[in-house]
KEKE-3310 file (N, C-alpha, C; in steps of 0.2 Angstrom, whole numbers, plus 5000, padded with zeros to 4 digits):
npx = (5104:5117:5132:5143:5158:5160:5171:5181:5195:5192:5179:5181:5189:5180:5171:5179:5182:5170:5166:5176:5173:5161:5166:5173:5164:5159:5171:5173:5162:5164:5176:5170:5162:5172:5180:5194:5205:5211:5225:5233:5224:5216:5224:5239:5238:5225:5224:5233:5226:5214:5220:5226:5215:5210:5201:5204:5215:5230:5233:5245:5261:5260:5246:5231:5222:5211:5194:5193:5187:5177:5172:5167:5157:5149:5144:5137:5127:5120:5115:5108:5113:5110:5117:5130:5130:5135:5131:5134:5132:5136:5133:5139:5150:5144:5137:5149:5154:5143:5144:5156:5154:5143:5150:5159:5150:5144:5155:5159:5147:5148:5159:5154:5155:5146:5145:5154:5147:5136:5141:5146:5134:5128:5137:5133:5120:5122:5128:5118:5109:5117:5117:5103:5102:5110:5104:5091:5095:5100:5088:5081:5088:5087:5073:5072:5079:5070:5058:5061:5062:5075:5080:5092:5100:5102:5099:5089:5096:5106:5097:5093:5105:5107:5096:5098:5110:5104:5095:5104:5110:5099:5098:5110:5107:5096:5102:5111:5103:5097:5107:5106:5103:5091:5089:5102:5105:5096:5101:5113:5108:5102:5097:5097:5087:5088:5096:5089:5078:5084:5091:5082:5068:5067:5076:5072:5059:5062:5070:5061:5053:5062:5064:5051:5051:5062:5057:5046:5053:5060:5050:5045:5056:5057:5045:5049:5060:5054:5046:5057:5063:5053:5052:5065:5064:5055:5062:5073:5066:5061:5073:5079:5070:5072:5086:5085:5077:5086:5096:5089:5082:5072:5062:5046:5032:5021:5004:4998:4986:4982:4991:4996:5004:5009:5021:5029:5031:5020:5009:5000:4987:4976:4972:4958:4944:4937:4920:4910:4900:4889:4892:4880:4879:4889:4890:4899:4903:4892:4891:4900:4895:4883:4888:4893:4882:4875:4883:4881:4875:4859:4845:4839:4823:4813:4806:4798:4783:4771:4760:4743:4734:4733:4733:4719:4716:4716:4703:4699:4686:4681:4673:4676:4689:4688:4681:4691:4700:4692:4691:4704:4707:4698:4703:4715:4711:4705:4716:4722:4713:4714:4726:4723:4714:4721:4731:4745:4760:4761:4765:4764:4765:4764:4751:4744:4747:4741:4727:4724:4724:4723:4731:4745:4761:4769:4760:4752:4760:4763:4750:4747:4757:4753:4740:4743:4750:4740:4732:4724:4731:4729:4725:4736:4746:4743:4749:4763:4774:4785:4799:4805:4820:4831:4847:4851:4863:4880:4888:4880:4871:4858:4842:4829:4812:4807:4797:4784:4781:4767:4763:4754:4753:4755:4746:4735:4721:4713:4697)
npy = (4982:4989:4980:4988:4995:5010:5016:5013:5015:5018:5023:5035:5041:5043:5052:5063:5066:5070:5081:5089:5091:5098:5110:5116:5119:5129:5132:5120:5120:5131:5126:5115:5122:5125:5136:5146:5142:5152:5149:5155:5162:5152:5145:5136:5125:5121:5117:5106:5097:5094:5089:5078:5071:5066:5074:5085:5087:5088:5089:5091:5100:5112:5115:5120:5116:5103:5095:5079:5064:5055:5065:5074:5067:5064:5077:5080:5070:5075:5088:5085:5087:5085:5087:5084:5072:5055:5039:5022:5009:4996:4979:4967:4967:4968:4955:4947:4950:4945:4932:4929:4933:4925:4913:4914:4915:4902:4894:4899:4895:4881:4878:4881:4894:4905:4919:4925:4922:4929:4942:4943:4941:4954:4962:4957:4961:4975:4976:4972:4983:4994:4991:4993:5006:5012:5009:5015:5028:5031:5029:5040:5050:5050:5052:5065:5072:5070:5075:5089:5090:5090:5103:5109:5110:5119:5119:5110:5099:5096:5092:5080:5073:5072:5064:5052:5048:5046:5036:5026:5024:5018:5006:5000:4998:4990:4979:4975:4972:4961:4952:4946:4931:4923:4909:4905:4912:4906:4894:4898:4902:4891:4881:4891:4902:4916:4920:4917:4925:4937:4937:4932:4933:4947:4954:4951:4956:4970:4971:4969:4980:4990:4986:4989:5003:5007:5003:5012:5024:5022:5022:5035:5042:5038:5044:5058:5059:5057:5069:5078:5076:5079:5093:5096:5094:5104:5115:5114:5116:5129:5136:5133:5140:5153:5155:5154:5165:5175:5173:5177:5191:5198:5189:5184:5176:5168:5167:5152:5146:5151:5146:5138:5127:5116:5111:5095:5091:5096:5094:5081:5076:5068:5074:5085:5081:5092:5097:5096:5103:5104:5117:5126:5138:5139:5141:5137:5124:5116:5106:5096:5092:5086:5075:5068:5065:5057:5046:5041:5027:5019:5020:5006:5000:4997:4981:4978:4975:4986:4988:4992:4997:4999:4985:4978:4979:4965:4963:4956:4948:4952:4944:4931:4930:4930:4918:4908:4910:4906:4892:4888:4889:4880:4868:4868:4867:4855:4847:4848:4842:4829:4826:4825:4815:4804:4803:4805:4811:4821:4825:4841:4843:4830:4827:4836:4831:4818:4821:4827:4840:4856:4867:4878:4872:4881:4891:4883:4878:4890:4894:4884:4886:4899:4896:4889:4898:4906:4900:4898:4900:4889:4879:4879:4873:4860:4855:4853:4861:4856:4861:4857:4861:4867:4871:4884:4883:4878:4889:4898:4902:4903:4897:4887:4884:4868:4859:4855:4847:4842:4838:4829:4832:4823:4826:4831:4840:4851:4851)
npz = (5222:5213:5207:5204:5206:5213:5218:5210:5198:5185:5186:5193:5184:5173:5179:5181:5168:5162:5170:5166:5152:5154:5161:5151:5140:5132:5125:5118:5110:5101:5095:5088:5078:5070:5074:5078:5091:5104:5111:5120:5128:5133:5141:5146:5155:5155:5142:5141:5150:5142:5131:5136:5141:5129:5122:5115:5101:5091:5075:5067:5069:5064:5063:5072:5087:5087:5089:5095:5086:5094:5103:5094:5087:5098:5101:5089:5090:5101:5098:5087:5074:5058:5046:5049:5055:5056:5053:5058:5048:5050:5053:5054:5062:5075:5075:5075:5088:5095:5093:5100:5113:5117:5116:5127:5137:5137:5140:5152:5160:5159:5166:5178:5183:5187:5190:5182:5170:5171:5171:5158:5151:5154:5147:5134:5133:5133:5120:5112:5115:5110:5097:5093:5097:5088:5076:5078:5079:5067:5059:5064:5060:5047:5046:5050:5040:5030:5034:5033:5020:5015:5018:5020:5009:4994:4980:4968:4962:4972:4981:4976:4975:4989:4992:4985:4993:5005:5002:4998:5011:5018:5011:5014:5028:5027:5021:5031:5042:5036:5038:5050:5057:5063:5066:5068:5080:5088:5090:5096:5108:5114:5127:5136:5145:5147:5137:5126:5127:5126:5113:5104:5106:5111:5103:5090:5089:5090:5078:5068:5070:5066:5052:5047:5049:5041:5028:5027:5027:5015:5006:5007:5003:4989:4985:4987:4978:4966:4966:4966:4954:4945:4948:4943:4930:4926:4929:4920:4908:4910:4911:4899:4890:4895:4891:4877:4875:4879:4869:4857:4858:4851:4848:4846:4851:4840:4834:4837:4834:4822:4813:4797:4795:4807:4819:4821:4834:4841:4833:4835:4834:4823:4806:4803:4792:4781:4779:4764:4751:4737:4726:4719:4713:4705:4689:4679:4682:4680:4670:4674:4686:4682:4675:4686:4694:4685:4686:4698:4708:4706:4717:4725:4726:4740:4745:4756:4762:4768:4780:4777:4786:4804:4815:4823:4841:4851:4862:4877:4885:4901:4909:4904:4907:4921:4923:4919:4929:4940:4936:4936:4950:4956:4951:4957:4970:4970:4968:4981:4988:4983:4988:5002:5002:4998:5007:5006:4999:4984:4968:4959:4945:4941:4945:4937:4924:4925:4928:4916:4913:4905:4908:4908:4913:4921:4925:4932:4943:4949:4954:4962:4972:4976:4981:4992:5000:5003:5012:5028:5044:5053:5043:5035:5043:5042:5030:5020:5009:4997:4988:4972:4966:4953:4946:4935:4927:4925:4928:4933:4948:4950:4956:4950:4951:4948:4950:4962:4978:4987:5003:5016:5033:5048:5058:5051:5045:5056:5063)
capx = (5109:5122:5138:5148:5163:5160:5177:5186:5199:5188:5173:5183:5192:5175:5168:5183:5182:5164:5167:5181:5168:5156:5170:5175:5159:5159:5177:5172:5157:5168:5180:5165:5160:5178:5183:5201:5206:5216:5228:5235:5218:5213:5229:5242:5236:5218:5225:5236:5221:5210:5223:5227:5209:5208:5195:5207:5221:5234:5235:5252:5264:5258:5239:5228:5219:5204:5190:5193:5181:5172:5169:5163:5151:5144:5140:5133:5121:5117:5112:5105:5116:5109:5122:5137:5129:5137:5128:5137:5127:5139:5130:5143:5154:5139:5136:5155:5154:5138:5147:5162:5151:5139:5154:5161:5144:5143:5161:5158:5142:5151:5164:5151:5157:5140:5146:5157:5142:5131:5145:5147:5128:5127:5140:5130:5114:5124:5129:5111:5106:5120:5114:5097:5103:5113:5098:5086:5098:5100:5082:5079:5092:5084:5066:5073:5080:5064:5053:5063:5063:5082:5080:5099:5103:5098:5097:5086:5101:5109:5092:5093:5111:5105:5091:5102:5114:5100:5093:5110:5110:5093:5099:5115:5104:5092:5107:5114:5098:5096:5113:5105:5100:5088:5090:5109:5104:5092:5106:5118:5105:5101:5092:5097:5081:5089:5099:5083:5074:5088:5093:5077:5062:5068:5080:5067:5054:5066:5072:5055:5051:5067:5062:5045:5053:5066:5053:5042:5058:5062:5044:5045:5062:5055:5040:5052:5064:5049:5045:5063:5064:5048:5054:5071:5062:5052:5067:5076:5062:5061:5080:5080:5066:5076:5092:5083:5075:5092:5099:5085:5078:5067:5058:5039:5028:5015:4997:4999:4980:4982:4997:4994:5008:5011:5027:5027:5030:5014:5004:4999:4981:4974:4969:4951:4942:4932:4914:4909:4893:4889:4891:4875:4879:4895:4887:4904:4904:4886:4892:4904:4890:4878:4891:4894:4875:4873:4887:4879:4871:4852:4843:4835:4816:4812:4801:4795:4776:4769:4752:4739:4732:4735:4729:4715:4718:4711:4700:4696:4680:4682:4669:4679:4695:4686:4679:4697:4703:4689:4692:4711:4706:4694:4707:4720:4708:4704:4723:4723:4708:4717:4731:4719:4711:4726:4735:4752:4763:4760:4768:4759:4765:4761:4743:4742:4747:4736:4720:4724:4721:4726:4734:4752:4764:4772:4755:4749:4764:4762:4744:4748:4761:4749:4735:4746:4752:4734:4728:4724:4737:4727:4725:4743:4750:4742:4752:4770:4775:4792:4801:4811:4824:4837:4852:4851:4869:4886:4891:4874:4869:4851:4838:4823:4807:4805:4791:4782:4778:4762:4763:4750:4757:4752:4740:4729:4717:4709:4690)
capy = (4986:4987:4978:4992:4998:5017:5019:5011:5021:5019:5027:5041:5045:5045:5058:5068:5069:5073:5088:5093:5093:5104:5116:5119:5117:5135:5132:5115:5121:5135:5122:5111:5126:5127:5143:5145:5142:5156:5145:5159:5164:5146:5143:5130:5120:5118:5113:5100:5093:5092:5084:5071:5067:5064:5078:5089:5084:5092:5084:5092:5105:5119:5116:5121:5111:5101:5090:5072:5061:5053:5071:5077:5063:5065:5084:5079:5067:5079:5093:5082:5090:5080:5087:5081:5065:5049:5033:5016:5004:4989:4975:4961:4967:4966:4948:4944:4951:4941:4925:4928:4934:4919:4907:4915:4913:4895:4891:4900:4890:4874:4878:4883:4901:4909:4926:4927:4921:4935:4948:4943:4943:4961:4965:4955:4965:4981:4975:4973:4990:4998:4990:4996:5013:5015:5009:5020:5035:5032:5030:5046:5055:5050:5055:5072:5075:5069:5080:5095:5090:5091:5110:5112:5111:5125:5117:5103:5094:5094:5088:5073:5070:5070:5059:5046:5046:5043:5030:5021:5022:5014:5000:4997:4996:4984:4973:4973:4968:4954:4947:4943:4925:4921:4902:4904:4915:4901:4889:4900:4903:4884:4880:4896:4906:4923:4922:4916:4931:4943:4936:4929:4937:4954:4957:4950:4962:4976:4971:4969:4987:4993:4984:4993:5010:5008:5003:5018:5029:5021:5024:5042:5044:5037:5050:5064:5058:5058:5076:5082:5075:5084:5100:5097:5094:5110:5120:5114:5119:5137:5139:5133:5146:5160:5155:5155:5172:5179:5173:5180:5195:5200:5184:5185:5170:5169:5164:5145:5144:5153:5144:5133:5121:5115:5107:5088:5090:5098:5091:5074:5074:5067:5080:5085:5082:5097:5095:5099:5103:5106:5124:5126:5144:5139:5138:5134:5117:5112:5100:5091:5090:5082:5069:5065:5063:5051:5040:5038:5021:5020:5017:5000:5001:4992:4977:4977:4976:4989:4987:4997:5000:4996:4979:4980:4976:4960:4964:4950:4949:4951:4938:4925:4929:4927:4911:4904:4910:4901:4885:4886:4889:4874:4863:4867:4864:4847:4844:4848:4837:4823:4824:4823:4808:4798:4803:4804:4817:4821:4830:4845:4842:4823:4827:4840:4826:4813:4824:4829:4847:4860:4873:4879:4870:4886:4894:4878:4878:4897:4894:4879:4890:4905:4894:4887:4904:4910:4896:4901:4897:4882:4874:4878:4869:4853:4853:4855:4862:4855:4864:4854:4866:4865:4876:4885:4881:4878:4896:4902:4899:4904:4891:4888:4879:4863:4855:4856:4841:4844:4833:4830:4830:4817:4829:4832:4847:4851:4853)
capz = (5222:5207:5209:5201:5211:5212:5220:5205:5195:5179:5187:5195:5178:5169:5182:5180:5161:5161:5173:5161:5147:5157:5162:5144:5135:5127:5121:5114:5104:5096:5091:5084:5072:5066:5076:5080:5098:5106:5116:5126:5132:5136:5146:5144:5159:5152:5135:5143:5152:5137:5126:5140:5141:5122:5120:5109:5098:5086:5069:5066:5073:5061:5064:5079:5091:5085:5093:5093:5083:5098:5106:5089:5086:5104:5100:5084:5092:5106:5095:5081:5068:5053:5041:5050:5058:5052:5056:5056:5047:5049:5057:5054:5068:5080:5075:5077:5095:5098:5094:5105:5120:5118:5118:5134:5142:5138:5143:5160:5163:5159:5172:5185:5185:5185:5191:5176:5165:5172:5169:5151:5149:5154:5141:5128:5133:5131:5113:5109:5116:5106:5090:5093:5097:5081:5071:5079:5078:5059:5056:5066:5056:5040:5046:5051:5034:5026:5036:5031:5013:5013:5017:5021:5003:4991:4973:4967:4961:4978:4985:4973:4978:4996:4992:4983:4998:5010:4999:4999:5018:5019:5008:5019:5034:5026:5020:5037:5046:5033:5040:5057:5056:5070:5067:5071:5086:5092:5091:5101:5115:5116:5132:5141:5144:5147:5131:5121:5128:5123:5106:5100:5107:5111:5097:5084:5089:5088:5071:5064:5070:5062:5045:5045:5049:5035:5022:5027:5025:5008:5002:5007:4998:4982:4983:4986:4972:4960:4966:4964:4946:4941:4948:4939:4923:4925:4930:4914:4903:4911:4910:4892:4887:4896:4887:4870:4874:4879:4863:4852:4861:4847:4847:4848:4850:4835:4836:4834:4831:4815:4808:4793:4797:4814:4820:4822:4841:4843:4829:4837:4832:4815:4803:4802:4785:4780:4776:4758:4748:4730:4724:4714:4710:4700:4682:4675:4684:4679:4666:4678:4691:4678:4674:4693:4696:4681:4688:4705:4707:4707:4724:4725:4730:4746:4744:4762:4762:4773:4782:4775:4792:4810:4817:4829:4847:4853:4868:4880:4890:4908:4911:4902:4911:4928:4922:4919:4936:4944:4935:4939:4957:4957:4949:4962:4976:4969:4969:4988:4991:4981:4993:5008:5001:4997:5013:5004:4996:4977:4963:4956:4938:4940:4945:4931:4918:4927:4927:4909:4913:4899:4911:4907:4919:4925:4928:4937:4949:4952:4957:4968:4978:4979:4985:4999:5004:5005:5017:5035:5048:5055:5038:5032:5047:5040:5024:5019:5002:4996:4981:4968:4963:4949:4944:4928:4923:4929:4929:4936:4954:4950:4957:4946:4953:4942:4953:4970:4981:4992:5008:5021:5039:5052:5061:5046:5045:5061:5061)
cpx = (5115:5129:5144:5152:5163:5167:5183:5189:5195:5182:5175:5186:5186:5171:5172:5183:5176:5163:5171:5177:5164:5160:5172:5170:5159:5165:5176:5167:5160:5172:5176:5163:5166:5181:5190:5202:5212:5219:5231:5230:5216:5218:5232:5240:5229:5219:5228:5231:5216:5213:5224:5221:5206:5201:5198:5213:5224:5236:5242:5255:5261:5250:5237:5225:5212:5201:5192:5187:5176:5168:5164:5157:5146:5140:5135:5126:5117:5113:5108:5107:5116:5115:5129:5136:5131:5135:5132:5132:5130:5136:5134:5148:5150:5138:5143:5156:5149:5141:5152:5159:5147:5144:5157:5156:5144:5149:5161:5153:5144:5156:5161:5152:5151:5140:5149:5152:5138:5134:5145:5140:5126:5131:5136:5123:5116:5126:5123:5108:5110:5118:5108:5097:5105:5108:5093:5088:5098:5094:5079:5082:5089:5077:5067:5075:5074:5059:5054:5064:5070:5083:5087:5103:5099:5095:5093:5091:5104:5104:5092:5099:5110:5100:5094:5106:5110:5097:5098:5111:5105:5095:5105:5112:5100:5097:5110:5110:5097:5102:5111:5101:5098:5089:5097:5109:5101:5097:5111:5115:5104:5096:5092:5091:5083:5092:5093:5079:5077:5089:5088:5071:5062:5071:5075:5062:5057:5068:5066:5052:5055:5066:5056:5047:5057:5062:5049:5047:5059:5056:5044:5051:5060:5050:5044:5057:5060:5047:5051:5064:5059:5050:5060:5069:5059:5057:5071:5073:5062:5068:5081:5076:5070:5082:5090:5081:5081:5096:5096:5080:5072:5062:5051:5035:5022:5009:4997:4992:4979:4987:4994:4997:5010:5017:5025:5027:5024:5008:5003:4992:4980:4971:4962:4949:4936:4926:4913:4902:4894:4887:4886:4876:4885:4892:4892:4905:4897:4887:4895:4899:4885:4881:4892:4887:4873:4877:4885:4874:4864:4850:4838:4828:4816:4806:4797:4787:4773:4762:4748:4735:4734:4731:4725:4717:4713:4709:4697:4691:4682:4679:4673:4686:4693:4684:4685:4700:4699:4690:4699:4710:4703:4699:4712:4717:4707:4711:4724:4719:4710:4722:4728:4716:4716:4731:4743:4754:4762:4763:4763:4759:4762:4753:4741:4742:4742:4729:4719:4721:4726:4730:4742:4755:4766:4766:4752:4753:4763:4755:4744:4751:4756:4743:4737:4748:4745:4729:4729:4729:4735:4727:4732:4747:4749:4746:4760:4772:4783:4794:4806:4814:4830:4841:4851:4857:4874:4889:4885:4871:4861:4847:4831:4818:4805:4798:4790:4779:4773:4762:4758:4753:4752:4746:4734:4726:4713:4702:4688)
cpy = (4984:4985:4982:4995:5005:5020:5017:5017:5023:5024:5034:5045:5047:5051:5064:5071:5072:5080:5092:5095:5099:5110:5120:5119:5123:5134:5126:5116:5126:5131:5117:5115:5129:5134:5141:5146:5147:5152:5149:5161:5158:5144:5136:5124:5117:5114:5106:5095:5090:5088:5077:5067:5065:5068:5083:5085:5089:5088:5085:5098:5112:5120:5117:5115:5109:5096:5083:5069:5059:5059:5074:5074:5064:5072:5083:5075:5071:5085:5091:5086:5085:5081:5084:5074:5060:5043:5027:5011:4997:4985:4968:4961:4966:4958:4944:4944:4946:4934:4924:4928:4928:4913:4908:4913:4906:4892:4893:4896:4883:4873:4879:4890:4905:4917:4929:4927:4927:4942:4949:4944:4950:4964:4963:4960:4972:4981:4976:4980:4995:4997:4994:5003:5016:5015:5014:5027:5036:5033:5037:5052:5056:5053:5063:5076:5075:5074:5087:5096:5092:5099:5113:5112:5116:5123:5111:5098:5092:5090:5081:5070:5067:5064:5052:5044:5043:5037:5024:5019:5017:5007:4996:4995:4990:4978:4971:4970:4961:4949:4944:4937:4923:4913:4901:4907:4910:4896:4891:4900:4896:4884:4886:4901:4913:4925:4921:4922:4937:4943:4935:4934:4945:4957:4956:4955:4968:4977:4972:4976:4991:4992:4989:5000:5011:5008:5009:5024:5028:5023:5032:5045:5043:5043:5056:5064:5060:5066:5080:5081:5079:5091:5101:5098:5101:5116:5120:5117:5127:5139:5139:5139:5152:5160:5157:5162:5177:5179:5177:5185:5198:5195:5185:5179:5172:5165:5157:5143:5146:5151:5138:5127:5121:5110:5100:5087:5091:5095:5083:5072:5073:5073:5079:5085:5087:5095:5099:5099:5106:5113:5125:5133:5145:5136:5135:5126:5113:5106:5094:5088:5085:5075:5065:5062:5057:5045:5037:5032:5022:5017:5012:5001:4996:4988:4975:4979:4979:4988:4993:5001:4996:4990:4981:4976:4971:4961:4957:4952:4948:4945:4931:4924:4927:4920:4906:4904:4906:4894:4883:4885:4882:4868:4862:4865:4857:4844:4843:4843:4830:4821:4822:4816:4803:4798:4802:4810:4816:4827:4834:4844:4835:4823:4831:4835:4821:4815:4826:4836:4851:4866:4872:4877:4876:4890:4890:4878:4885:4897:4890:4883:4895:4902:4892:4893:4908:4906:4900:4897:4890:4877:4873:4874:4861:4851:4856:4855:4861:4857:4860:4859:4864:4872:4877:4883:4880:4884:4901:4899:4900:4897:4892:4882:4874:4860:4857:4849:4844:4837:4834:4828:4826:4820:4830:4839:4847:4854:4858)
cpz = (5217:5210:5207:5207:5210:5214:5215:5201:5188:5180:5189:5189:5174:5172:5181:5173:5160:5164:5169:5155:5149:5158:5156:5139:5130:5122:5116:5108:5099:5092:5086:5078:5069:5068:5079:5087:5100:5112:5122:5131:5136:5142:5144:5149:5157:5146:5136:5145:5147:5132:5130:5140:5134:5120:5114:5107:5093:5081:5067:5070:5071:5063:5071:5082:5088:5090:5090:5090:5088:5101:5100:5088:5092:5103:5095:5086:5097:5103:5089:5075:5062:5047:5042:5054:5053:5056:5054:5055:5046:5055:5058:5060:5074:5080:5077:5085:5098:5099:5099:5112:5122:5120:5125:5139:5143:5141:5150:5163:5164:5165:5179:5187:5183:5186:5185:5170:5165:5170:5161:5148:5149:5148:5134:5128:5131:5123:5109:5109:5111:5099:5089:5093:5091:5076:5072:5078:5070:5056:5058:5062:5049:5040:5047:5045:5029:5028:5034:5024:5011:5013:5018:5015:4999:4984:4973:4966:4967:4982:4982:4975:4985:4997:4990:4989:5004:5008:5000:5006:5020:5017:5012:5025:5033:5025:5026:5041:5043:5035:5046:5055:5063:5071:5070:5078:5091:5094:5096:5108:5118:5121:5137:5140:5144:5140:5125:5121:5125:5116:5102:5101:5107:5105:5090:5083:5087:5081:5067:5064:5066:5054:5043:5044:5043:5029:5022:5024:5017:5004:5001:5003:4991:4980:4982:4980:4966:4960:4964:4956:4942:4942:4944:4932:4921:4925:4923:4908:4904:4909:4902:4888:4889:4892:4880:4870:4875:4872:4857:4856:4857:4845:4850:4846:4845:4838:4833:4831:4824:4810:4804:4794:4804:4815:4822:4830:4844:4840:4830:4835:4825:4812:4802:4794:4785:4777:4769:4756:4741:4729:4718:4710:4705:4693:4678:4676:4683:4675:4670:4683:4688:4677:4681:4695:4692:4683:4695:4704:4709:4714:4722:4729:4735:4744:4750:4761:4768:4774:4780:4781:4798:4812:4823:4835:4849:4861:4871:4885:4897:4911:4910:4906:4918:4928:4922:4926:4940:4943:4937:4946:4959:4956:4955:4969:4976:4970:4977:4991:4989:4986:5000:5008:5001:5003:5012:5000:4988:4974:4960:4949:4937:4940:4939:4925:4919:4926:4920:4909:4908:4902:4909:4913:4924:4929:4934:4943:4953:4956:4963:4974:4981:4983:4992:5003:5006:5010:5024:5039:5050:5049:5035:5036:5045:5034:5024:5012:5001:4988:4978:4964:4959:4947:4937:4924:4928:4932:4932:4942:4955:4951:4954:4949:4947:4944:4960:4972:4987:4997:5014:5028:5043:5055:5057:5047:5051:5060:5066)
residu = (MET:SER:THR:LEU:ASP:TYR:ASN:SER:ALA:ALA:VAL:LYS:LEU:GLY:VAL:GLU:ARG:LEU:LYS:LEU:LEU:GLY:ARG:HIS:SER:GLU:LEU:LEU:MET:GLN:SER:TYR:TYR:SER:ALA:GLU:LEU:ASP:GLU:LEU:GLN:VAL:GLY:GLU:ARG:ALA:ILE:ASN:GLN:LEU:VAL:ALA:ALA:ASN:ILE:LEU:TRP:ARG:PRO:ASN:GLU:GLU:SER:GLY:LEU:LYS:LEU:THR:ASP:PRO:VAL:ARG:GLU:MET:ILE:VAL:GLN:LEU:ILE:SER:ASP:GLU:GLU:ARG:ARG:LYS:VAL:ASN:ALA:GLU:VAL:GLY:GLY:PHE:LEU:ALA:ASN:ILE:ARG:VAL:LEU:VAL:GLY:LYS:ILE:ASN:ALA:ALA:GLU:GLU:LYS:GLY:ASN:TYR:GLN:GLU:SER:ALA:PHE:VAL:GLN:THR:LYS:LEU:SER:GLN:GLU:VAL:ASP:ASP:LEU:ASN:SER:ARG:ILE:ALA:THR:GLY:ILE:ASP:SER:LEU:TRP:ASN:ARG:LEU:ASN:SER:ASP:PHE:ALA:PHE:VAL:SER:THR:VAL:GLN:ASP:LYS:ILE:TYR:GLU:ASN:GLU:LYS:ALA:HIS:ASN:GLU:VAL:LEU:ARG:TRP:LEU:ALA:GLY:LEU:GLU:LEU:ILE:ASN:PHE:ASN:GLU:LEU:ILE:ARG:PHE:ALA:GLY:SER:ASN:GLY:SER:LEU:ARG:HIS:LEU:LEU:VAL:ARG:GLN:LEU:GLN:GLY:GLN:VAL:SER:VAL:HIS:PHE:SER:SER:LEU:ARG:GLU:VAL:GLN:LYS:ARG:LEU:ASN:GLU:LEU:MET:ALA:ARG:PHE:ARG:GLN:GLN:GLN:SER:ARG:ASN:LEU:LEU:VAL:ARG:GLY:MET:LEU:GLN:TYR:PHE:SER:GLN:LYS:PRO:ASN:PHE:LYS:PRO:SER:ASP:TYR:ALA:GLN:ARG:SER:THR:VAL:VAL:ASP:LEU:VAL:ASN:GLN:ALA:ALA:GLY:LEU:GLN:ALA:SER:VAL:SER:ILE:ALA:LEU:ASP:ARG:HIS:GLN:ASP:LYS:HIS:ALA:MET:GLN:GLN:LEU:LEU:ALA:GLN:LEU:PRO:ALA:ARG:THR:PRO:SER:ASN:THR:ASP:LEU:PRO:SER:ALA:ALA:GLN:PRO:LEU:ALA:TRP:HIS:ASP:ASP:ALA:SER:ILE:MET:ALA:LYS:ARG:ARG:ALA:LEU:HIS:GLU:ASP:VAL:VAL:SER:PHE:TYR:LEU:SER:VAL:LEU:ASP:GLN:GLN:ALA:SER:GLN:SER:ALA:LEU:GLU:TYR:LEU:ALA:ALA:ALA:GLN:LEU:ASP:TRP:ASP:PRO:GLU:ILE:TRP:LEU:TYR:GLN:VAL:ILE:ALA:GLU:TYR:GLN:GLY:LEU:ALA:SER:SER:GLU:LYS:SER:ALA:PHE:ARG:LEU:HIS:TYR:ASP:GLU:GLN:GLU:VAL:GLY:TRP:PHE:ASN:GLN:LEU:GLN:VAL:ILE:ALA:ASP:VAL:GLN:LEU:GLN:LEU:LEU:SER:GLY:GLY:VAL:GLY:VAL)
# end
């Protein structure tokens, strides 16, 4: 149950003022839209009540009754009147109030007055809520203007002015939020858990959300400004053309493709060089052409010896190829038998050199690997083939097989 005294004078006065606002709501909305109030029709008693409640005020003796600033701001917020909404981006006052309230809380707890401390913490929580409400209201106002593309202004230039004003408002909010030093707030909170939760954990999360929202608004403002500038440049071009046509009504655009001279603004490409050929039908130029041909350098003959006929293809006998394959297979089998006899691992290239075989090392390694992969499962389990790999270079991770080691396992080949 709240400790608020509902029978206090402040609560009764607030209820009375709110009822007064509801009783004269139509009158207040007329005044909001600058309509003149008929004081005789309203009545002197009602006017005195509204003036005493600080709802209406008279700037001078000659002027009529006007809404006070708090009431006008309340109506602006209630109906989301973006054109008249004014958002306070001042964060320095909030920080000053925070310092004062935290000092009061610490002083009350030092004296053991925890009831006073709880009351001041409630006021501190209200200060934090008010700040978040102001920032959220300001961001909401900016988004409402952005989503309507500043529709409440008619010209592109006015849209640019509104964009710049909103951009400056975003900058003020960002500068104000940067004033919040959470290291200072941590020192203020000290070991007080409720203060740390309010000033550090809760406020930091809310400020982070506000920063992200303001950055999104700023990004959208920049996009709209670029669009408005583009529209403005197009409008200037069209207005300039209309003004030129009005000054010269007889102006007719010519066929620019048929013009021999093009203005420098348009003539940005390099000129094309026309193709030429000898006019053999001009007999008067015959002597000049003969002189030009005589001055041309002679073509040097090519000394490349061309073959008189194509070289015949070298066909290899299939029988000789098969014989080489069988010989290679038998040598590899001998290598495997040598490993069985020695009961030790052996290098394929070392065996090739020791046996003085004429096979190419790369072909030899390929056949050793192929022979191992072609073994039956029972025979393959008796051997282990180890690859000796090397990198091609520092900047290439390709691995090249330099040699293979064939090792006989302890179990050997099962019979």
